[in-house]
TORTORMI-240768 format. One record per residue (C-alpha): x, y, z. Coordinates in nm, 3 decimals. Layout:
<nodes>
       x       y       z
       X       Y       Z
...
</nodes>
This chain:
<nodes>
       x       y       z
  14.409  15.581  33.900
  14.195  15.344  33.767
  14.323  15.430  33.393
  14.713  15.411  33.529
  14.643  15.060  33.689
  14.469  14.884  33.354
  14.771  15.025  33.185
  15.044  14.884  33.427
  14.844  14.540  33.405
  14.893  14.554  33.000
  15.286  14.635  33.066
  15.298  14.340  33.306
  15.088  14.135  33.055
  15.303  14.217  32.794
  15.602  14.116  32.975
  15.455  13.770  32.984
  15.339  13.536  32.739
  14.992  13.671  32.674
  14.722  13.619  32.438
  14.463  13.829  32.237
  14.199  13.747  32.524
  14.421  13.875  32.791
  14.474  14.195  32.661
  14.110  14.191  32.545
  14.025  14.133  32.912
  14.241  14.384  33.077
  14.187  14.678  32.831
  13.778  14.646  32.750
  13.768  14.829  32.435
  14.011  15.115  32.531
  14.255  15.252  32.273
  14.594  15.179  32.342
  14.855  15.391  32.486
  15.098  15.505  32.208
  15.438  15.370  32.352
  15.234  14.998  32.384
  15.050  14.963  32.077
  15.294  14.782  31.837
  15.362  14.508  32.132
  14.975  14.472  32.122
  14.914  14.438  31.782
  15.187  14.184  31.746
  14.997  13.999  32.012
  14.661  14.046  31.900
  14.801  13.945  31.505
  15.017  13.645  31.637
  15.327  13.781  31.515
  15.495  13.862  31.771
  15.800  13.544  31.805
  15.740  13.502  31.447
  16.053  13.463  31.212
  16.208  13.748  31.004
  16.095  13.661  30.654
  16.225  14.018  30.499
  16.556  13.805  30.526
  16.486  13.611  30.224
  16.422  13.922  30.020
  16.713  13.979  29.771
  16.641  14.342  29.703
  16.592  14.287  29.307
  16.335  14.503  29.222
  16.217  14.337  28.896
  15.847  14.264  28.896
  15.691  14.345  28.562
  15.474  14.563  28.708
  15.761  14.734  28.931
  15.727  15.091  28.764
  15.358  15.113  28.841
  15.402  14.983  29.208
  15.703  15.253  29.267
  15.512  15.522  29.094
  15.166  15.441  29.329
  15.440  15.457  29.644
  15.569  15.781  29.570
  15.235  15.959  29.483
  15.122  15.861  29.838
  15.404  15.957  30.006
  15.374  16.304  29.853
  15.026  16.290  29.975
  15.115  16.264  30.298
  15.352  16.533  30.319
  15.635  16.405  30.578
  15.962  16.569  30.571
  16.193  16.463  30.279
  16.399  16.265  30.490
  16.087  16.035  30.632
  15.976  16.048  30.285
  16.295  15.861  30.134
  16.229  15.614  30.453
  15.847  15.551  30.399
  15.911  15.510  30.023
  16.191  15.240  30.073
  16.021  15.014  30.347
  15.681  15.047  30.095
  15.849  14.960  29.792
  16.035  14.692  29.944
  15.752  14.530  30.163
  15.524  14.501  29.873
  15.760  14.362  29.618
  15.890  14.113  29.858
  15.500  13.991  29.963
  15.443  13.957  29.546
  15.722  13.794  29.482
  15.658  13.575  29.828
  15.276  13.503  29.779
  15.303  13.502  29.398
  15.080  13.789  29.390
  15.020  14.098  29.102
  15.012  14.461  29.247
  14.705  14.655  29.127
  14.652  15.005  29.134
  14.349  15.083  29.407
  14.383  14.727  29.554
  14.415  14.909  29.917
  14.763  14.733  30.005
  14.979  15.092  30.018
  14.698  15.245  30.230
  14.665  14.918  30.454
  15.061  14.955  30.509
  15.118  15.320  30.564
  14.949  15.300  30.949
  15.178  14.965  31.035
  15.480  15.209  30.944
  15.362  15.446  31.183
  15.432  15.220  31.435
  15.812  15.274  31.332
  15.885  14.859  31.406
  16.164  14.724  31.201
  16.091  14.646  30.807
  16.012  14.276  30.914
  15.784  14.306  31.194
  15.630  14.574  30.978
  15.547  14.303  30.711
  15.425  14.032  30.939
  15.176  14.253  31.083
  15.090  14.325  30.714
  15.057  14.022  30.607
  14.874  13.875  30.920
  14.612  14.123  30.900
  14.592  14.029  30.456
  14.503  13.710  30.569
  14.331  13.744  30.900
  14.067  14.045  30.827
  14.089  14.163  30.481
  13.819  13.937  30.304
  13.950  13.727  30.004
  13.781  13.858  29.637
  13.767  14.245  29.644
  13.706  14.288  29.301
  13.386  14.441  29.133
  13.105  14.190  29.171
  13.320  13.971  29.436
  13.150  13.755  29.655
  13.261  13.962  29.946
  13.009  14.234  29.842
  12.711  14.002  29.788
  12.746  13.906  30.111
  12.750  14.272  30.254
  12.448  14.325  30.053
  12.271  14.048  30.203
  12.355  14.178  30.548
  12.231  14.526  30.449
  11.908  14.336  30.356
  11.821  14.161  30.645
  11.888  14.437  30.895
  11.769  14.739  30.648
  11.552  14.658  30.361
  11.428  14.976  30.274
  11.748  15.135  30.212
  11.847  14.819  30.028
  11.597  14.771  29.793
  11.644  15.156  29.698
  12.019  15.103  29.609
  11.899  14.823  29.428
  11.678  14.999  29.206
  11.950  15.257  29.158
  12.190  14.986  29.057
  12.435  15.075  29.325
  12.583  14.727  29.442
  12.819  14.735  29.711
  13.129  14.709  29.526
  13.074  15.031  29.368
  13.097  15.232  29.672
  13.250  14.984  29.980
  13.540  14.854  29.824
  13.827  15.013  29.951
  13.663  15.003  30.272
  13.728  14.596  30.279
  14.037  14.613  30.135
  14.219  14.825  30.354
  14.005  14.848  30.667
  13.908  15.227  30.621
  14.238  15.325  30.600
  14.214  15.534  30.280
  13.877  15.724  30.380
  13.956  15.783  30.745
  14.255  15.984  30.909
  14.540  15.813  31.078
  14.406  15.877  31.425
  14.137  15.712  31.344
  14.245  15.412  31.199
  14.465  15.374  31.485
  14.192  15.416  31.743
  13.964  15.183  31.531
  14.224  14.923  31.448
  14.271  14.882  31.854
  13.948  14.762  31.913
  13.921  14.552  31.571
  14.257  14.393  31.675
  14.142  14.333  32.032
  13.790  14.162  31.926
  13.947  13.918  31.708
  13.645  13.926  31.482
  13.684  13.921  31.140
  13.346  14.013  30.990
  13.377  14.354  31.204
  13.428  14.513  30.885
  13.098  14.412  30.763
  12.908  14.552  31.046
  13.115  14.864  31.046
  13.039  14.927  30.679
  12.675  14.841  30.755
  12.695  15.121  31.056
  12.837  15.364  30.827
  12.516  15.305  30.630
  12.274  15.313  30.870
  12.394  15.628  31.043
  12.324  15.823  30.739
  12.047  15.612  30.581
  11.781  15.945  30.589
  12.028  16.112  30.357
  12.104  15.827  30.139
  11.693  15.822  30.096
  11.644  16.159  30.043
  11.891  16.123  29.775
  11.670  15.879  29.550
  11.648  16.124  29.270
  11.966  16.236  29.292
  12.181  16.079  28.963
  12.401  15.717  29.022
  12.715  15.878  29.056
  12.642  16.146  29.309
  12.495  15.868  29.526
  12.805  15.665  29.467
  12.990  15.970  29.584
  12.861  16.013  29.898
  12.841  15.686  30.007
  13.214  15.654  29.914
  13.257  15.908  30.112
  13.086  15.897  30.423
  13.371  15.749  30.641
  13.551  16.055  30.615
  13.358  16.211  30.868
  13.452  15.988  31.168
  13.646  16.179  31.424
  13.842  15.980  31.688
  13.606  16.029  31.981
  13.354  15.837  31.783
  13.551  15.540  31.733
  13.447  15.360  32.046
  13.042  15.436  31.982
  13.110  15.335  31.644
  13.296  14.987  31.731
  12.980  14.921  31.986
  12.716  14.977  31.732
  12.904  14.709  31.498
  12.962  14.481  31.800
  12.527  14.552  31.856
  12.446  14.484  31.517
  12.658  14.165  31.495
  12.475  14.037  31.780
  12.147  14.093  31.629
  12.273  13.890  31.343
  12.255  13.473  31.263
  12.623  13.369  31.341
  12.564  13.121  31.007
  12.647  13.486  30.851
  12.993  13.392  30.966
  13.040  13.050  31.005
  12.903  13.003  30.637
  13.107  13.210  30.508
  13.428  13.229  30.699
  13.646  12.972  30.490
  13.507  13.137  30.184
  13.595  13.513  30.270
  13.895  13.458  30.484
  14.211  13.285  30.474
  14.577  13.285  30.333
  14.577  13.548  30.037
  14.784  13.354  29.775
  14.796  13.315  29.421
  14.511  13.447  29.227
  14.244  13.122  29.196
  14.443  12.909  29.427
  14.261  12.749  29.747
  13.967  12.985  29.668
  13.657  12.834  29.823
  13.337  12.855  29.641
  13.062  13.070  29.771
  12.818  13.101  29.552
  12.589  13.348  29.735
  12.541  13.651  29.432
  12.182  13.485  29.346
  12.062  13.430  29.708
  11.737  13.559  29.787
  11.841  13.646  30.129
  12.054  13.597  30.454
  12.103  13.219  30.489
  12.043  13.063  30.786
  12.207  12.694  30.876
  12.015  12.414  31.031
  12.263  12.374  31.309
  12.214  12.738  31.406
  11.824  12.710  31.352
  11.810  12.377  31.599
  12.018  12.518  31.887
  11.852  12.873  31.871
  11.503  12.662  31.952
  11.645  12.487  32.206
  11.900  12.715  32.395
  11.828  12.972  32.699
  11.880  13.291  32.546
  11.940  13.552  32.830
  12.001  13.872  32.638
  11.721  14.051  32.511
  11.909  14.173  32.156
  11.983  13.814  32.087
  11.899  13.626  31.797
  11.574  13.426  31.841
  11.371  13.287  31.526
  11.045  13.264  31.437
  11.040  12.943  31.205
  10.760  12.972  30.892
  10.741  12.612  30.778
  10.620  12.682  30.360
  10.597  12.359  30.231
  10.244  12.203  30.097
  10.002  12.076  30.376
  10.108  11.707  30.279
  10.441  11.740  30.335
  10.397  11.994  30.669
  10.175  11.696  30.821
  10.432  11.455  30.745
  10.669  11.573  30.967
  10.745  11.929  31.100
  10.916  12.104  31.411
  10.725  12.159  31.696
  10.834  12.527  31.649
  10.730  12.563  31.302
  10.417  12.832  31.177
  10.290  12.652  30.836
  10.242  12.896  30.571
  10.147  12.732  30.245
  10.298  12.844  29.958
  10.048  12.728  29.693
   9.813  12.997  29.899
  10.008  13.276  29.767
   9.894  13.154  29.404
   9.573  12.969  29.423
   9.431  13.185  29.682
   9.609  13.538  29.730
   9.326  13.708  29.928
   9.315  13.374  30.144
   9.713  13.416  30.162
   9.717  13.799  30.323
   9.474  13.671  30.565
   9.743  13.410  30.664
   9.978  13.612  30.704
   9.819  13.851  30.900
   9.786  13.567  31.087
  10.123  13.496  31.109
  10.229  13.825  31.208
  10.002  13.819  31.523
  10.094  13.492  31.615
  10.467  13.595  31.588
  10.389  13.900  31.810
  10.215  13.684  32.057
  10.508  13.431  32.078
  10.748  13.751  32.147
  10.533  13.871  32.407
  10.485  13.510  32.596
  10.859  13.506  32.565
  10.783  13.153  32.402
  11.111  12.949  32.272
  10.944  12.902  31.938
  10.882  13.317  31.914
  11.137  13.558  31.799
  11.156  13.897  31.569
  11.374  13.712  31.341
  11.155  13.542  31.073
  11.376  13.249  30.947
  11.142  13.083  30.606
  11.216  12.700  30.516
  11.109  12.499  30.244
  11.129  12.123  30.087
  11.488  12.140  29.995
  11.331  12.038  29.637
  11.348  12.298  29.385
  10.990  12.243  29.232
  10.832  12.329  29.549
  11.104  12.600  29.692
  11.020  12.849  29.366
  10.705  12.923  29.536
  10.877  12.936  29.890
  11.125  13.190  29.728
  10.803  13.355  29.610
  10.685  13.390  29.989
  11.024  13.518  30.077
  11.033  13.790  29.801
  10.656  13.903  29.911
  10.759  13.992  30.279
  11.127  14.142  30.112
  10.872  14.367  29.888
  10.733  14.515  30.212
  11.065  14.613  30.370
  11.047  14.334  30.608
  11.338  14.358  30.926
  11.495  14.013  30.969
  11.400  13.810  30.670
  11.591  13.471  30.631
  11.603  13.148  30.445
  11.692  12.792  30.594
  11.985  12.635  30.388
  11.867  12.330  30.243
  11.483  12.364  30.411
  11.316  12.060  30.533
  11.599  11.839  30.399
  11.864  11.977  30.616
  11.672  11.922  30.910
  11.608  11.565  30.811
  11.931  11.484  30.789
  12.051  11.679  31.087
  11.838  11.448  31.313
  11.905  11.104  31.129
  11.830  10.836  31.313
  11.640  11.001  31.590
  11.419  11.236  31.317
  11.093  11.033  31.458
  11.137  11.157  31.821
  11.284  11.496  31.702
  10.986  11.593  31.469
  10.610  11.583  31.515
  10.404  11.352  31.327
  10.696  11.205  31.163
  10.527  10.940  30.911
  10.819  10.768  30.711
  10.536  10.631  30.482
  10.436  11.011  30.372
  10.779  11.155  30.448
  10.944  11.238  30.071
  11.283  11.224  30.247
  11.196  10.908  30.379
  11.054  10.754  30.071
  11.341  10.906  29.891
  11.631  10.729  30.078
  11.510  10.451  30.251
  11.397  10.079  30.110
  11.027  10.063  30.099
  11.040   9.738  30.331
  11.216   9.930  30.585
  10.985  10.268  30.545
  10.701   9.973  30.613
  10.891   9.868  30.949
  10.929  10.237  31.051
  10.587  10.318  30.963
  10.347  10.441  31.261
  10.007  10.456  31.296
   9.884  10.791  31.169
   9.603  10.943  31.412
   9.279  10.901  31.268
   9.160  11.201  31.463
   9.004  11.501  31.226
   8.986  11.767  31.459
   9.168  12.065  31.460
   9.523  12.027  31.590
   9.638  12.138  31.929
   9.937  12.339  31.891
   9.903  12.710  31.730
  10.114  12.648  31.426
   9.954  12.302  31.360
   9.615  12.477  31.398
   9.687  12.768  31.133
   9.816  12.489  30.911
   9.493  12.275  30.945
   9.265  12.606  30.884
   9.472  12.595  30.545
   9.353  12.282  30.455
   8.985  12.395  30.501
   8.787  12.476  30.179
   8.907  12.817  30.061
   8.578  12.971  30.105
   8.577  12.875  30.493
   9.008  12.993  30.561
   8.942  13.363  30.610
   8.676  13.318  30.849
   8.860  13.075  31.044
   9.142  13.242  31.038
   8.998  13.583  31.170
   8.861  13.418  31.445
   9.200  13.318  31.544
   9.335  13.646  31.512
   9.089  13.850  31.660
   9.047  13.550  31.984
   9.380  13.644  32.069
   9.341  13.400  32.380
   9.307  13.066  32.136
   9.682  13.177  32.043
   9.916  12.919  32.205
  10.221  13.176  32.240
   9.965  13.452  32.372
   9.819  13.215  32.654
  10.022  13.333  32.916
  10.001  13.685  32.818
   9.607  13.685  32.751
   9.502  13.505  33.047
   9.251  13.799  33.222
   9.060  13.837  32.914
   9.042  13.454  32.795
   8.718  13.376  32.987
   8.536  13.616  32.745
   8.634  13.415  32.474
   8.550  13.078  32.595
   8.266  12.902  32.750
   8.291  12.773  33.083
   8.114  12.438  33.114
   8.123  12.315  33.436
   8.083  11.885  33.509
   7.907  11.731  33.749
   8.024  11.464  33.997
   7.733  11.197  33.821
   7.949  11.281  33.520
   8.259  11.156  33.622
   8.233  10.827  33.527
   8.194  10.957  33.154
   8.396  11.157  32.926
   8.367  11.506  32.934
   8.497  11.639  32.582
   8.390  11.406  32.304
   8.661  11.193  32.105
   8.911  11.226  32.422
   9.175  10.964  32.492
   9.276  10.839  32.796
   9.514  11.026  33.025
   9.864  10.821  32.925
   9.864  10.666  32.551
  10.110  10.494  32.369
  10.178  10.583  32.040
  10.351  10.416  31.733
  10.559  10.726  31.628
  10.366  10.997  31.704
  10.270  11.147  32.072
   9.941  11.031  32.031
   9.617  11.176  32.079
   9.514  11.268  32.435
   9.279  11.485  32.603
   9.306  11.508  32.977
   8.960  11.614  33.166
   9.017  11.965  33.214
   8.658  12.104  33.296
   8.673  12.497  33.257
   8.953  12.552  33.441
   9.262  12.671  33.250
   9.592  12.636  33.483
   9.741  12.924  33.280
   9.494  13.162  33.426
   9.649  13.137  33.803
   9.882  13.343  33.877
  10.029  13.134  34.154
  10.137  12.875  33.878
  10.532  12.899  33.818
  10.630  12.816  33.405
  10.940  12.704  33.350
  11.266  12.990  33.376
  11.036  13.119  33.650
  11.275  13.052  33.954
  11.585  12.862  33.796
  11.717  12.805  34.157
  11.982  12.602  34.266
  11.973  12.358  34.525
  12.144  12.113  34.751
  11.966  11.767  34.617
  11.957  11.566  34.886
  11.844  11.821  35.100
  11.572  11.931  34.844
  11.455  11.558  34.803
  11.417  11.497  35.201
  11.131  11.793  35.159
  10.807  11.676  35.282
  10.583  11.817  34.996
  10.758  11.556  34.758
  10.568  11.229  34.687
  10.808  11.067  34.472
  11.125  11.122  34.272
  11.251  10.949  33.948
  11.601  10.968  33.794
  11.565  11.061  33.460
  11.714  11.231  33.171
  11.563  11.516  32.995
  11.556  11.538  32.645
  11.609  11.818  32.443
  11.516  11.857  32.044
  11.854  11.920  31.965
  11.911  11.557  32.132
  12.126  11.648  32.436
  12.038  11.492  32.732
  12.099  11.616  33.094
  12.091  11.405  33.375
  11.792  11.506  33.585
  11.544  11.419  33.853
  11.195  11.418  33.812
  10.994  11.520  34.136
  10.609  11.479  34.210
  10.417  11.705  34.430
  10.075  11.695  34.533
  10.048  12.021  34.317
  10.318  12.009  34.070
  10.600  11.844  33.870
  10.942  11.972  33.881
  11.234  11.882  33.658
  11.583  11.927  33.855
  11.889  11.897  33.625
  12.220  11.784  33.796
  12.487  12.020  33.826
  12.763  11.785  34.029
  12.909  11.824  34.362
  12.553  11.777  34.531
  12.424  12.088  34.335
  12.104  12.115  34.111
  11.910  12.352  33.928
  11.519  12.307  33.899
  11.433  12.380  33.518
  11.083  12.286  33.502
  10.836  12.377  33.745
  10.458  12.275  33.613
  10.148  12.298  33.760
   9.998  11.902  33.733
   9.666  12.041  33.632
   9.824  12.180  33.300
   9.972  11.836  33.178
   9.710  11.760  32.926
   9.875  11.486  32.708
  10.145  11.223  32.850
  10.249  10.978  32.604
  10.525  10.722  32.486
  10.691  10.595  32.163
  10.574  10.219  32.081
  10.955  10.132  32.026
  11.034  10.305  32.325
  10.800  10.320  32.642
  11.038  10.489  32.836
  11.071  10.800  32.630
  10.807  10.994  32.758
  10.649  11.338  32.668
  10.475  11.541  32.874
  10.210  11.838  32.697
  10.069  12.176  32.908
   9.792  12.328  32.770
   9.422  12.366  32.822
   9.107  12.252  32.625
   8.940  12.500  32.405
   8.584  12.348  32.312
   8.640  12.023  32.185
   8.970  12.033  32.137
   9.322  12.129  32.316
   9.532  12.375  32.348
   9.882  12.307  32.385
  10.138  12.596  32.509
  10.442  12.367  32.565
  10.616  12.027  32.616
  10.879  11.847  32.812
  11.055  11.508  32.702
  11.247  11.254  32.931
  11.404  10.937  32.942
  11.257  10.726  33.276
  11.392  10.378  33.344
  11.075  10.315  33.529
  10.832  10.531  33.316
  10.533  10.327  33.367
  10.554  10.398  33.756
  10.583  10.762  33.726
  10.346  10.816  33.456
  10.098  10.630  33.692
  10.188  10.842  33.989
  10.142  11.160  33.769
   9.808  11.061  33.622
   9.684  10.961  33.958
   9.759  11.330  34.062
   9.670  11.510  33.788
   9.317  11.344  33.851
   9.320  11.408  34.236
   9.434  11.795  34.144
   9.107  11.848  33.905
   8.864  11.661  34.077
   8.951  11.831  34.389
   8.926  11.494  34.590
   9.126  11.324  34.868
   9.311  10.986  34.723
   9.218  10.681  34.955
</nodes>
């Protein structure tokens, strides 16, 4: 009965002015009833109400290549084995539609360009010739990539996709000098119509057009290869032509019952691919198919080392809450020289100095081990800075990036999955944040930043310059910690890094997953009451500090207590419940509440309320209609830094972590724009002291 209901609903929708989204919500990826398929395809391809273009055809078959076109049509029609009467009709429609298409678009027909194969499933719908033409034209413009020719950009892009998901398979094919255009050209030209049976194509296109994703053909091709990867790898000793023949005919094995799973797997791999893959190449690969060389967008990917990622996607990815476990989450690897990294970097970046690869190869191997360890711990801790997708970042300057490319190549040679490169490097990040660069990067110094130095007058740089911290100890976040290790003398690098690797409690990303063992690596130190008026650690700054530009050095007096070891403490994302704002603010546990704006790294700001309780700092984000969502729930004992900008004293940053020896380990941070910041920070500092000392305030 359910099957009949959705069909009835689909019939009703087709009688109304429905669109492709309506079709998808009703069909939910099901194959279409044969009687409804023509109407559904016309809706999905947006040609339902399109004019009759074939009325402009003068029925004159006088193209320079007319004989070749007619001959190819006859060959295909003979092969499909219809009755003689049907053959005449099909042959007439084929030649008429393709002849008019060439004249209308000023295109030249070539054998094996996939046009005939693409048109045959449309003729099976038995529509009017003009409707068939409109469907054909729309599919060519919307779903068939431009430039499907040997060494075309579409195949360079496809290779990058294979390299991203299965580097071992890609390397094997590269070694045999088998580029994708040698086996997949027909896949892209006619959307597998030349390789699969008519029933498979109809079922596949049903789903294809419902999804309305032109890039699906890339992932369908990828699934074909990945499903047969073992057979392909076992053919490494076969000759090139045998492998090409095997690859070309792999789609022939598809059966109608396989189509739903086939397309579902393609969707899965699409989700696990950076969205830059689509946004960056859409304009270059898709659009109106017109005269050769006209309106073609440049798309120089033939020399690309790996899949490129746009700065927009990288920044958005690190700032958004990603619910799906299969979605892309980046682990950013900053490969710039140490001096450039120290002049400004993203807080989520792991520093891997590319110069080590040539200067200290042994230490470079150790550093890579540290990187992989940090990545693993960050993933386990579900950190916003941790993901299985490695995104490498250079400076954007050719002189340094050649070494960055060597580092990336070394990972690819080890068949490392999910390797990408940030387009434009650090320069693109700098341009993305623009005037807000000082607020969005860590330790940004216009005097030392190469981009600032290049783009701004020296007088302006001097005005914007910040006082850099004079402290020379180890930096407090995990990634800066590794980078500071890289700056030590080469003789000390390996020992320092191995200490970090074998003591996982020292890792920022692993802080919450290894809390049970942290006492094994950190020596407890008890502070007596007599020490209360003195500094508990050396070189400790006050609780609240105002810094020129950077979030200044601050160490909160945190004894031996690691707040992350308390299982009762709730961290952000733990209970993001929705509450009634006015009722919540009346809670007796709330000491004070401050209206503010939560500032994300991408520059977005959200109207919020900063809530102070005797033990926690909470942030409620306004949802409208008197509702709010608890976005942050931080133990006061975990706050180790509160800083403000000298030029923006209402922009307050709270940093969280715990002490480790003479230094601090930062685990996370929040940033707020608070109109009465001094009152808020004074109250937070007051209750931090109460929480740590365990004494009552008078």
